[in-house]
N, C-alpha and C positions, 0 to 999 in steps of 0.2 A: 627664446629671447622675447617673444611677444608677451609672455607672462612677466618678464622682468621690466620691459619698457613701459607697459601700460601704467603701472603704479607711479612712474616718474611724472606722467601727465597729471596725476592726482595731487602731487605735492608742489609743483611749480606754480608761480604766480605771474608768469609772462606768457605772451602769445607764442613766442618762439624761444627755444632753449637748446643749449648744447648738451649732448649726451656722449660720454666717453666710456667705452668698455674698460674694465679694470686691468687689461693686460698690455697696455702700452703707455708710453710717456709722451707728453706734448712739450715741445720746446718752449722755454720761458719767453722767447722773443715773439711767440704767436700773440697777435693783438685781436682779441675777440671783438672789440669795439669797432674795428675796421671792416668787419665782415658785413656784406650786404644782406639785408633781410631776404627771405625766400620770396620768389615771385608768386603772384596770385596763381592759385591752382597747383602749387608745388607743396608736397607734404614733408619732404625731407631733402637735405643736401648731405652728401657723404664726401669726405676728403680721402684721397688716396693714402695708403699706408704701406710701409715696407714689411713684408712677412720675413721674420728672421730665420725661419726654418728653411724656406725654399728660395729666398732672395728675390721673389717677385714683388712687384708694386701694383696695387689695385685697390679698389674701394672696400673690399670686405674687411670688416673690423676697424675701419677708420673712424675718425671723429665725425659726429653727426650733428646737424642742426635740424631739429624737429619743429613742426608746427604743433602746438598744444592740442588743437582740435583733431588733428589727424590721428594722434595716438588714442584719443578718447573714442574716435569713430572707427578705429581699426577693426577689420573683419576677423574671422576665426582661422584664416589660413595659417599654416605652420610657419611659412616664410614671411618675415616682417615686410619685405618689399612687396610681396603679393597681397598682403593684407591691408596695406595703407591705401586710402583713397587718394586720387590725384597722381601727379607726376613726381618722379624722383629726380633730383639734380645731382650730377656727379661733378665735383670741383676737380679740375685738372691741376697737376703740379706746375710750377713755373717752368718755362722752356729751359732746357739744359739741366733740369733737376730730375732725379729719379722719383721724387715725391717721397714723403715720409710722414709717419704719424708723429714724428718729432718736430716737423716743420710744415704743418698744413698750409696750403696756399690760400691767401686772401685776395690775390690779384686776379684780374680778368673775370670773365663771365663763365660760370659753371656750364658744363655741357649737360643738357637735359635728356632724359630717357623716359619712356613710358614704363609704368610698373605693370 
């Protein structure tokens, strides 16, 4: 994934950008303009996604908001989360929702975790 994500930083012209893996759908009602920018010191935010194989909901494979510089400065660790400088933010689904790659949450404050 590191080898796939890094070239994205080379072609974007914004300081922060969304990155979506090719194996899920994002609901048309998702409003990217309503998403708060990453906090200072955060490299990436990940939205929860539903795994159709096991029915679990978690951040792995969800929609991501990346800081351009974080991908350019990414280390050589195999795991992208371990390779990124700074904090990773995890956006929680709205209360009462299972969360879904089809409807990422733009509400509330994301929960932060150290990489």
